[in-house]
Residue, then its C-alpha position, 0 to 999 in steps of 0.5 A: m325430340v330425342s328417341i331412344f329404342l332398345t330391343g333385343v340383348h344388351p350388355t349389362p349394365c346399360s345407361f343412357a343420358v337423355n338430353g332435350s325438352s321432349g322425346v321417347i324411350t322405348f324398351h322391348s326385351s324377353g332377355s335378362y338384364r341386371s339393370c338400365s337406366w335412363v337419366i333425362t335432363a331437361p333445359l334449365y327451369h324446367n320440369i319433366r312429365l314423363n307419360f307411360t303409354t305402354f307398361q308391361l313387366i312380366g317377371e321379377s322386374h320393376i322400374e323406379v322413377y327418382d325425381g333427380r339424377s341418382t337413387n339418393d333423390t325422392l322416389l317418385g314410384y316404383f312400378i311393376e307388372t302390367r299398368r294402364p297409361f300413367v304419368v310421372q312428373t319431377s320438381d326439377r330438370y332431372m329424372l332417373i329411370k332404373l329398370l332393375e331385375t332380380a331374375f329373368c324377364s319373360v316380357c318387358v316392354f315399356r314406352g315413355v314420352y317425356s316433354s319438359s315445361t317451364k316451372q311456374g314462377e321461375v325466370t327464364s330470361s335474363s332480360k329483366s330491367c332494373h330500375 
């Protein structure tokens, strides 16, 4: 399991590559950021399920989650303010999470627990027999 915990003041922009089948991304700040991003990469033939267990953005901040590695991919959601726990899921092995601010973030806290699972119908082993 991979864990990334970010707190305090960080250089702008901050970006992270996260690899693995499960992990936790935690962010806590009362500072000013321009943007932070996380690209999660799961194993081949997997998709990603991200469960935001804590989500509170007070100020002019929001999070965008994409079904892929870039903002050119499908936007899965645009999230603001305080939310109850919620889940976002990709169709493939990549997920981009972007924290964006237009002004000072008085409180920015979120915790996302991610896991990956094999996509239904995909072959994950090369040991198929040929007749």
